[in-house]
C-alpha positions as CSV (number, residue, x, y, z in Angstrom):
1,M,-0.2,-0.1,0.2
2,Q,2.7,2.7,1.1
3,T,4.6,1.3,-2.2
4,K,1.6,2.2,-4.5
5,K,1.5,5.7,-2.3
6,N,4.8,6.5,-3.3
7,I,4.6,5.6,-6.4
8,Y,1.6,8.2,-6.9
9,W,3.3,11.0,-5.3
10,I,6.5,10.2,-7.9
11,L,3.9,10.8,-10.6
12,F,2.4,13.7,-9.3
13,A,5.8,14.8,-8.9
14,L,6.9,14.6,-12.7
15,I,3.7,15.8,-13.9
16,A,4.2,19.1,-11.8
17,A,7.6,19.4,-13.1
18,L,6.6,19.0,-16.9
19,F,3.9,21.6,-16.4
20,F,6.0,24.0,-14.6
21,R,8.6,23.4,-17.6
22,T,6.7,23.3,-20.0
23,F,4.2,26.8,-19.3
24,L,5.6,28.7,-16.3
25,I,9.4,28.2,-16.1
26,S,12.0,28.0,-18.8
27,V,15.7,27.4,-18.1
28,H,19.0,28.4,-20.4
29,K,22.5,28.5,-20.9
30,I,24.5,31.7,-21.6
31,P,26.7,30.9,-24.5
32,T,28.5,33.7,-25.2
33,V,29.3,37.2,-23.8
34,S,27.1,39.6,-25.6
35,M,25.2,40.4,-22.3
36,A,28.0,40.5,-20.1
37,P,28.5,41.8,-16.9
38,T,25.1,41.1,-16.5
39,F,25.4,37.6,-17.7
40,W,29.0,35.5,-18.2
41,P,29.2,32.4,-20.3
42,G,28.3,29.5,-17.9
43,D,25.3,31.1,-16.4
44,Y,22.1,29.0,-16.1
45,I,19.3,31.5,-15.9
46,M,15.7,30.7,-15.2
47,S,13.0,32.6,-17.0
48,S,9.1,33.1,-16.3
49,Q,7.0,32.3,-19.5
50,V,4.0,34.0,-17.8
51,A,5.5,37.3,-16.9
52,Y,3.5,39.0,-19.9
53,G,0.3,36.5,-20.4
54,L,-0.4,33.0,-19.8
55,H,-0.4,31.3,-22.9
56,F,-1.1,27.5,-23.7
57,P,0.0,25.8,-27.1
58,W,-3.2,24.7,-28.3
59,S,-4.8,28.5,-28.3
60,K,-4.1,31.6,-29.9
61,D,-5.3,33.4,-26.8
62,T,-3.1,35.3,-24.5
63,Y,-4.4,35.4,-20.4
64,F,-3.6,37.9,-18.1
65,K,-1.8,40.0,-20.7
66,S,0.7,43.0,-19.5
67,A,3.4,44.5,-21.5
68,P,7.0,44.1,-21.5
69,G,8.9,47.2,-20.0
70,Q,12.3,49.5,-20.3
71,N,15.2,47.5,-19.0
72,D,13.4,43.6,-19.1
73,L,15.6,41.0,-19.7
74,I,13.9,38.9,-22.1
75,V,14.1,35.5,-24.3
76,F,13.0,35.7,-27.6
77,Q,13.4,34.7,-31.3
78,F,14.8,37.4,-34.0
79,T,12.0,37.3,-37.3
80,S,14.1,39.6,-39.7
81,Q,15.5,38.7,-42.6
82,K,18.9,39.4,-41.5
83,A,18.9,37.3,-38.7
84,A,17.8,34.3,-40.8
85,S,21.4,33.6,-41.5
86,K,22.5,33.7,-37.8
87,S,23.1,30.2,-35.9
88,S,21.4,31.1,-32.7
89,S,17.5,30.0,-32.5
90,Q,17.1,32.0,-29.3
91,Y,18.2,35.2,-27.7
92,V,18.9,36.6,-24.2
93,K,19.0,40.7,-24.6
94,R,18.0,44.0,-22.6
95,I,15.2,45.7,-23.8
96,V,16.4,49.6,-23.8
97,A,12.8,51.1,-25.9
98,I,9.6,50.3,-26.3
99,E,7.0,50.9,-28.9
100,G,6.4,54.5,-29.5
101,D,9.6,55.3,-27.8
102,E,12.6,57.4,-30.0
103,I,16.1,56.0,-29.6
104,E,19.8,56.9,-31.2
105,M,22.7,56.0,-30.7
106,R,26.2,58.5,-31.0
107,E,29.6,57.4,-30.4
108,G,28.1,54.3,-28.2
109,H,26.0,56.5,-26.2
110,L,22.0,56.2,-26.2
111,I,20.1,58.8,-26.4
112,L,16.1,57.8,-25.5
113,N,13.5,60.2,-26.2
114,G,15.8,63.2,-27.0
115,Q,17.4,62.4,-23.6
116,P,21.2,61.4,-23.3
117,C,21.7,58.6,-21.2
118,S,24.2,59.1,-18.4
119,Y,27.5,57.1,-18.1
120,K,29.9,56.4,-14.9
121,Q,32.9,54.2,-15.3
122,Q,33.0,51.6,-12.8
123,D,36.4,50.2,-11.0
124,Q,36.2,46.7,-11.7
125,A,38.9,46.1,-14.2
126,L,38.7,43.5,-16.9
127,S,41.5,41.2,-18.2
128,V,40.9,42.7,-22.0
129,E,42.0,46.5,-21.7
130,S,40.3,47.8,-24.5
131,F,36.7,46.8,-22.5
132,Q,35.5,48.5,-19.7
133,I,32.5,48.5,-17.5
134,F,30.2,51.5,-17.3
135,E,27.0,52.1,-15.4
136,E,24.3,53.1,-17.9
137,V,21.2,54.9,-16.7
138,C,18.4,55.8,-19.1
139,A,15.1,57.1,-18.1
140,G,15.6,56.1,-14.4
141,S,17.1,52.5,-15.3
142,K,20.0,51.8,-14.5
143,R,22.3,48.9,-15.7
144,D,26.3,47.7,-16.0
145,I,27.1,47.3,-19.4
146,V,30.6,47.0,-21.3
147,L,31.6,49.5,-23.8
148,S,34.8,49.4,-26.2
149,K,37.6,52.2,-25.6
150,Q,37.5,51.7,-29.5
151,K,35.7,54.3,-31.4
152,N,34.0,54.5,-34.9
153,Q,32.4,50.7,-34.9
154,G,30.0,51.5,-37.7
155,E,26.5,50.2,-36.7
156,L,27.6,48.9,-32.8
157,D,28.9,52.8,-32.5
158,S,26.0,54.8,-34.1
159,M,22.5,54.8,-35.3
160,P,20.3,57.5,-36.9
161,K,16.9,58.1,-34.8
162,I,14.3,55.8,-35.1
163,K,10.9,55.5,-33.5
164,I,9.9,51.9,-32.4
165,P,6.5,50.4,-33.8
166,V,3.5,49.2,-32.1
167,G,3.8,46.2,-30.9
168,E,7.5,45.8,-31.1
169,V,10.4,46.6,-28.6
170,F,14.5,47.4,-28.9
171,V,17.0,45.2,-27.3
172,L,20.9,45.7,-27.2
173,G,23.2,43.1,-25.2
174,D,25.2,44.4,-22.5
175,N,28.1,43.7,-24.1
176,R,27.5,46.4,-26.9
177,G,30.6,45.7,-28.9
178,T,30.4,41.9,-29.6
179,S,26.5,41.7,-29.6
180,D,24.1,40.7,-32.3
181,D,21.0,42.8,-31.4
182,S,18.5,45.1,-32.6
183,R,21.2,47.7,-34.4
184,N,21.9,45.1,-37.1
185,L,19.0,42.7,-36.9
186,G,16.0,45.2,-36.2
187,T,13.2,45.4,-33.9
188,V,11.4,42.5,-32.0
189,S,7.8,41.6,-32.2
190,T,6.6,41.5,-28.5
191,D,4.5,38.0,-29.9
192,Q,8.0,36.9,-30.2
193,I,9.0,37.0,-26.5
194,A,8.9,33.6,-25.0
195,S,9.9,34.8,-21.3
196,K,11.6,36.9,-18.8
197,V,14.6,36.5,-17.0
198,S,14.1,36.6,-13.2
199,S,17.4,35.0,-11.9
200,I,20.6,33.2,-12.1
201,W,19.9,29.4,-10.5
202,L,23.6,28.1,-11.5
203,S,27.1,29.3,-12.7
204,Y,30.0,27.6,-14.0
205,G,33.1,29.0,-15.9
206,S,35.7,31.4,-15.5
207,T,36.2,32.8,-12.3
208,Q,38.3,36.0,-12.6
209,D,36.0,37.8,-15.4
210,F,33.8,36.9,-18.0
211,I,36.8,37.0,-20.3
212,S,39.3,34.6,-19.1
213,G,40.5,32.8,-15.8
214,P,40.1,28.9,-14.5
215,N,36.3,27.4,-14.8
216,Q,34.9,26.9,-11.7
217,I,31.4,26.9,-10.3
218,R,30.9,30.6,-9.4
219,W,29.2,30.5,-6.0
220,N,28.7,34.0,-5.6
221,R,26.3,34.3,-8.9
222,I,24.3,31.6,-7.9
223,L,20.4,32.4,-6.9
224,T,21.3,36.0,-7.7
225,K,18.7,38.5,-9.6
226,P,20.4,40.6,-12.4
227,R,19.8,44.2,-12.4
């Protein structure tokens, strides 16, 4: 009798885990440095599939729908023709502008709705001297980003003013000099957003910085919430 009860509990746990994994929570491994210093290669991130609404595969409807916001970290797919040649099927980037916003970039610095974002150099040194970490503040949102000390990087460095269409968002990688994002692949439809990143649940890789160093479990990053 006890054995049968244990089997029921195991089956219930498996079904519950499958439900959570399919409809509520997704897990992704960060493969590159394009989102550094927020995410390092070897970070495993958890993201909520219901942050912007509840959707079931057998239905076209979305329940409890909400709009993504500036500074949200999202998992999504690019659908533009420019992205068709890229090997990645899913991307993790940061929303820096939403529908109706006007955004431009001059020499690596953002201008959002006519207001220049501010940049403060951080003390943390990187193993590659040509890169530096800055705190970027845009419309009250703060994040740490990596900028190259080299200028004139073309579309990664400067961009004319554009207005974000309805139902679209503009995304950037936090490591601005090494990221494929809306600067070269276009805006992202909100329909293509799969989930919103909530935390780092496991981290294994370089312990010096996100560029080099011995690979170990990075205990200080586990169960942290990115900003």
